[in-house]
N, C-alpha and C positions, 0 to 999 in steps of 0.2 A: 744776680744783684745789680749788675751794670744796667739792666733794663729799667731800674728805678731812678737812675740819674735824671732822666727826662722829667720825671715828676718832681724830683727835688728842686730842679731849676725852673721847670715850666709853671708849676702851681704858684710859687711866689711871684714869678714874672707876670702871670695873668692877674694876680691881685694888684700888683703895681700898675699894670695896664688899665685896670678898672679905675684906679685912682687918677691916672692920667686922663682918662676919658671924661672924668668929671670936670677937668680943666680945659680940655680941648681935644679935638680928634686927631691932630697931627702926631703927637707922641703916642697916642693909643694905637694908631695904625701901625707904627713901627713896632710896638710891643706885640701886636697881634701877628705881624709877619714873622717876627722872631719866634713867637710861640709856635706858629705853624711849621717853621723849619725844624724846631726842636722835636715836635711830635711826629713830623714826617720821618725824621731820622729814627725815632723810637719805633715807629711802625715798620720800617725796613729792618731794624735790628730784631724786633719781635718776630717778623716773618722769617728771617734767616734762622733764628733759633727754633721756631716751630718746624721749619723744613728739615733741620738736623734731627729733631725728635721724630718726624715722620719718615726719616731715612731718604729724603729726596736728594740730599747732598751730604758729604762728610763734614763733620764739625771740626773744631780745633783739636789737635791731638792731646792737648793738655787736660781736657776734661771728657774725652770720649774713649771708648775701648771696651774690652771684654770683661775686665774686672776678674781676672783669673785668681783662683784660690792659691794660697801660699802652701808650700810643701812642708815648711817647719816654722818655728817661732821666729828665728832670725830673719828669714825671708819676709815673714809677715810684718815685723817691725820696720824693715826697710821699705816695704810697700806703703806703710802708714805715712812715712816721711815723704814719699814721692808721688803717691796716688791721690787723685781728687776723689774725695769720699762721695760727693754728690756729682753724678755724671750728667753732663749737659745734653746727652743724647737719650736719656731716659726720662720719661714723664712721671712726675710725682703724683699728679692728679689731673683728671680731665673733667671739665664741667660742660655739659651739653656737647660733648665730643671734641672740645678744644682744650688744649693745655693752657697753663697760665701764660706761656709765651705767645700762644695764639690769641688769647684774649687781650694781651698787651698790644698786639698788632692791630686788632679790631678797634679797641678803645683809643689808641693813639691816632689811628687814621681818622676816627670820628672827631677827636679833639682838634686835629689839624684842619679838617674840613670846616668845623665851626669857626676856628680862628681865621681861616681864609675868607669865609663868608662875612665875618665881622670886619675884617680889614678892607673888604671890597664894598661894604655897605655905604650908602650915601649918608651924609650928615643930616641929622634931624633938624 
């Protein structure tokens, strides 16, 4: 869910940047550089998460692990209170070979590249 933060912040920022571009390029450039930084961070975060899913490096202990079965109902109830139900090292779905974290990395990198190209563009 934390990977969505970039979109919650970045999409409205890009909208405001578009409105700023209608008034002049100076504020728009600043908005585009900020959007680029946000989406580059998101690409790094998505790459890290995809690497955890592929087993390239260990993930945070709070959401990774074996998910061992409980021996009785009391142990199961304790596990429910302390165990992350959705584990961050398991892939829920792969689309064309990439998990959603992998696609987030690809899309965020593309958005960052577009923002950089826009920020570096000459004024018309």
